[in-house]
C-alpha positions as CSV (number, residue, x, y, z in Angstrom):
1,X,20.3,-0.2,18.0
2,X,21.8,2.1,15.3
3,X,22.0,1.9,11.5
4,X,24.9,3.2,9.3
5,X,23.0,6.5,9.0
6,X,23.9,7.1,12.7
7,X,20.3,7.6,13.8
8,X,19.1,5.6,16.8
9,X,15.8,3.8,16.9
10,X,14.7,6.3,19.6
11,X,15.4,9.1,17.2
12,X,13.5,7.4,14.4
13,X,10.5,7.0,16.8
14,X,10.7,10.8,17.4
15,X,10.8,11.5,13.7
16,X,7.8,9.1,13.2
17,X,5.8,11.0,15.8
18,X,6.6,14.3,14.1
19,X,5.6,12.8,10.8
20,X,2.2,11.7,12.1
21,X,1.5,15.0,13.8
22,X,2.9,17.4,11.2
23,X,2.1,15.6,8.0
24,X,-0.9,13.4,8.6
25,X,-3.0,14.7,11.5
26,X,-2.3,18.3,10.2
27,X,-4.0,17.2,6.9
28,X,-7.1,16.0,8.7
29,X,-6.5,12.2,8.8
30,X,-8.7,11.3,11.7
31,X,-8.8,7.5,11.9
32,X,-7.2,6.6,15.2
33,X,-6.3,3.1,13.9
34,X,-4.6,4.6,10.8
35,X,-2.7,7.1,13.0
36,X,-1.6,4.4,15.4
37,X,-0.4,2.2,12.6
38,X,1.6,5.0,11.1
39,X,3.2,5.6,14.5
40,X,4.1,2.0,15.0
41,X,5.4,0.9,11.6
42,X,9.2,1.7,11.2
43,X,9.1,3.3,7.8
44,X,12.9,3.7,7.7
45,X,13.3,-0.1,7.4
46,X,11.4,-0.1,4.1
47,X,13.6,2.7,2.7
48,X,17.0,2.0,1.0
49,X,19.9,2.3,3.5
50,X,21.4,5.4,1.7
51,X,18.0,7.2,2.0
52,X,17.1,6.4,5.6
53,X,17.9,10.0,6.8
54,X,14.9,11.0,4.6
55,X,12.6,8.2,5.7
56,X,10.1,10.4,7.5
57,X,10.2,13.4,5.0
58,X,7.0,14.6,3.4
59,X,7.9,13.0,0.0
60,X,8.0,9.7,-1.9
61,X,11.4,8.0,-2.2
62,X,12.9,5.7,-4.8
63,X,13.2,2.1,-3.9
64,X,14.7,0.7,-7.1
65,X,13.3,-1.0,-10.2
66,X,11.5,2.3,-11.2
67,X,9.3,2.1,-8.1
68,X,8.8,4.4,-5.1
69,X,7.6,4.3,-1.5
70,X,4.7,6.7,-1.3
71,X,4.6,9.9,0.6
72,X,3.5,9.2,4.2
73,X,0.3,11.3,3.9
74,X,-0.8,9.4,0.8
75,X,-0.3,6.1,2.6
76,X,-2.4,7.3,5.4
77,X,-5.1,8.9,3.2
78,X,-5.5,5.7,1.0
79,X,-5.7,3.6,4.1
80,X,-8.3,5.8,5.7
81,X,-10.4,5.9,2.6
82,X,-10.7,2.1,2.7
83,X,-12.8,2.5,5.9
84,X,-11.3,-0.6,7.5
85,X,-12.5,-3.0,10.2
86,X,-10.2,-5.2,12.3
87,X,-11.8,-8.3,10.8
88,X,-11.2,-7.3,7.2
89,X,-9.3,-9.1,4.5
90,X,-7.6,-6.6,2.1
91,X,-5.9,-7.0,-1.3
92,X,-3.0,-4.7,-2.1
93,X,-1.9,-4.4,-5.7
94,X,1.7,-3.4,-5.9
95,X,3.7,-4.5,-2.8
96,X,6.7,-2.3,-3.6
97,X,8.7,-1.7,-0.5
98,X,6.2,-3.5,1.7
99,X,5.4,-0.4,3.8
100,X,1.8,0.0,2.9
101,X,1.2,-3.7,3.5
102,X,2.7,-3.3,7.0
103,X,0.5,-0.4,7.8
104,X,-2.6,-2.4,6.7
105,X,-1.5,-5.4,8.6
106,X,-1.5,-3.4,11.9
107,X,-5.2,-2.6,11.3
108,X,-6.9,-5.7,9.6
109,X,-6.9,-9.4,10.0
110,X,-5.3,-10.4,6.7
111,X,-3.5,-8.6,3.9
112,X,-2.9,-10.2,0.5
113,X,-0.4,-8.3,-1.6
114,X,0.8,-8.9,-5.1
115,X,4.0,-7.6,-6.8
116,X,5.4,-8.4,-10.3
117,X,9.0,-7.5,-9.3
118,X,10.4,-10.6,-7.5
119,X,13.3,-8.7,-5.9
120,X,10.9,-6.2,-4.3
121,X,8.6,-8.9,-3.1
122,X,11.5,-10.9,-1.6
123,X,12.9,-7.8,0.1
124,X,9.6,-6.8,1.6
125,X,9.1,-10.4,2.9
126,X,12.4,-10.2,4.7
127,X,11.5,-7.0,6.5
128,X,8.0,-8.4,7.5
129,X,9.7,-11.5,8.9
130,X,12.2,-9.4,10.9
131,X,9.3,-7.4,12.3
132,X,7.2,-10.5,13.1
133,X,4.2,-9.9,10.7
134,X,2.2,-13.1,10.4
135,X,-0.9,-11.8,8.6
136,X,0.6,-10.7,5.2
137,X,0.4,-13.2,2.3
138,X,2.7,-12.1,-0.5
139,X,2.2,-13.2,-4.1
140,X,4.4,-12.6,-7.1
141,X,2.3,-12.2,-10.2
142,X,0.2,-9.9,-12.3
143,X,-1.6,-7.5,-10.1
144,X,-3.8,-6.0,-12.8
145,X,-6.1,-9.0,-12.5
146,X,-5.9,-9.1,-8.7
147,X,-5.9,-12.5,-6.9
148,X,-9.1,-14.1,-7.8
149,X,-8.6,-17.3,-5.7
150,X,-8.7,-15.4,-2.4
151,X,-11.6,-13.1,-3.4
152,X,-13.9,-11.4,-2.5
153,X,-12.2,-8.8,-0.4
154,X,-13.3,-6.3,2.2
155,X,-11.2,-3.7,0.4
156,X,-8.7,-3.3,-2.4
157,X,-5.9,-0.7,-2.6
158,X,-3.8,-0.1,-5.7
159,X,-0.5,1.6,-5.4
160,X,0.1,2.3,-9.0
161,X,-1.8,4.4,-11.5
162,X,-4.2,2.6,-13.9
163,X,-5.3,4.1,-17.2
164,X,-8.7,2.8,-16.5
165,X,-10.3,1.1,-13.5
166,X,-9.5,-2.7,-13.9
167,X,-12.8,-4.7,-14.2
168,X,-11.2,-7.7,-12.4
169,X,-10.6,-5.7,-9.3
170,X,-14.2,-4.4,-9.2
171,X,-15.5,-8.0,-9.4
172,X,-13.3,-9.1,-6.5
173,X,-14.9,-6.6,-4.1
174,X,-17.5,-7.7,-1.5
175,X,-20.7,-5.8,-1.3
176,X,-20.1,-2.4,0.4
177,X,-16.4,-2.8,0.0
178,X,-14.1,-0.1,-1.5
179,X,-11.5,0.0,-4.1
180,X,-9.0,2.9,-3.7
181,X,-7.0,3.5,-6.8
182,X,-5.2,6.3,-8.7
183,X,-6.4,6.6,-12.2
184,X,-4.9,8.5,-15.1
185,X,-1.8,8.8,-17.2
186,X,0.0,12.1,-17.0
187,X,-2.6,13.6,-14.6
188,X,-4.1,11.3,-12.0
189,X,-6.8,11.4,-9.4
190,X,-7.4,9.1,-6.5
191,X,-10.7,7.4,-6.8
192,X,-12.8,5.6,-4.3
193,X,-15.2,3.0,-5.8
194,X,-17.8,1.3,-3.5
195,X,-19.6,-1.8,-4.6
196,X,-23.3,-1.5,-3.8
197,X,-26.4,-3.6,-4.5
198,X,-27.1,-1.3,-7.5
199,X,-23.6,-1.3,-8.9
200,X,-20.6,0.8,-8.2
201,X,-20.5,4.3,-6.6
202,X,-17.5,6.2,-7.8
203,X,-16.1,9.4,-6.3
204,X,-12.8,11.2,-6.7
205,X,-10.5,12.4,-4.0
206,X,-7.3,14.4,-4.6
207,X,-4.8,14.7,-7.5
208,X,-1.9,12.3,-7.1
209,X,1.2,11.0,-8.9
210,X,2.0,7.3,-9.1
211,X,4.1,5.0,-11.2
212,X,2.0,3.3,-13.9
213,X,0.0,0.1,-13.3
214,X,1.0,-2.3,-16.1
215,X,-1.8,-4.1,-17.8
216,X,-2.2,-7.8,-18.2
217,X,-0.4,-7.9,-21.5
218,X,2.8,-6.5,-20.0
219,X,3.5,-9.5,-17.7
220,X,3.5,-13.2,-18.3
221,X,3.7,-15.4,-15.2
222,X,3.0,-18.5,-17.1
223,X,-0.2,-18.9,-15.1
224,X,1.9,-19.6,-12.0
225,X,2.0,-17.4,-8.9
226,X,4.7,-17.7,-6.3
227,X,3.2,-17.4,-2.8
228,X,5.3,-16.7,0.3
């Protein structure tokens, strides 16, 4: 099977293997489940057709609507930082292309993902359907407040930069669960927040660059969420 880029699926698989070894393992991502998921998920299907030749490059790529698909290493790092188990239920804030959701879905039992841009949510759903994913529940709505009706979660990942750590997301974590989130405006850091019996343990990881997470005043869904 070939796409208009002229690259075969076999060639894409080779590029994916090189991506994992050269970009991800080389940067000390060690979780076998994360590495296997990155090897399996066809990243090129989540990239606009005209950019598919760059699908496995060490860089984020635009996907329209002012959004990007994250650099492969950042996807792997954030996934590893969640410390996932196969029985977990995870919330992703910011579906975007749907690639991060697909990686998570290879590892955990259920992924809830929320996106405010309907066109992106619908595009991601079509790709998941094509690939046969059955454990991703997609919601169109305001991700700043999470999805309270399905909480608590075994982990929450946010793929946009918040000015401050949203309190609703903290409250939707199970005990010992982690929130992985970029925080900051012009300069951002990746933070890992673990809910403990005594409160929240917060530690920073690496500098990152993400599009902004819009707050709850920036989106009005009329109180109604569309669920796929």
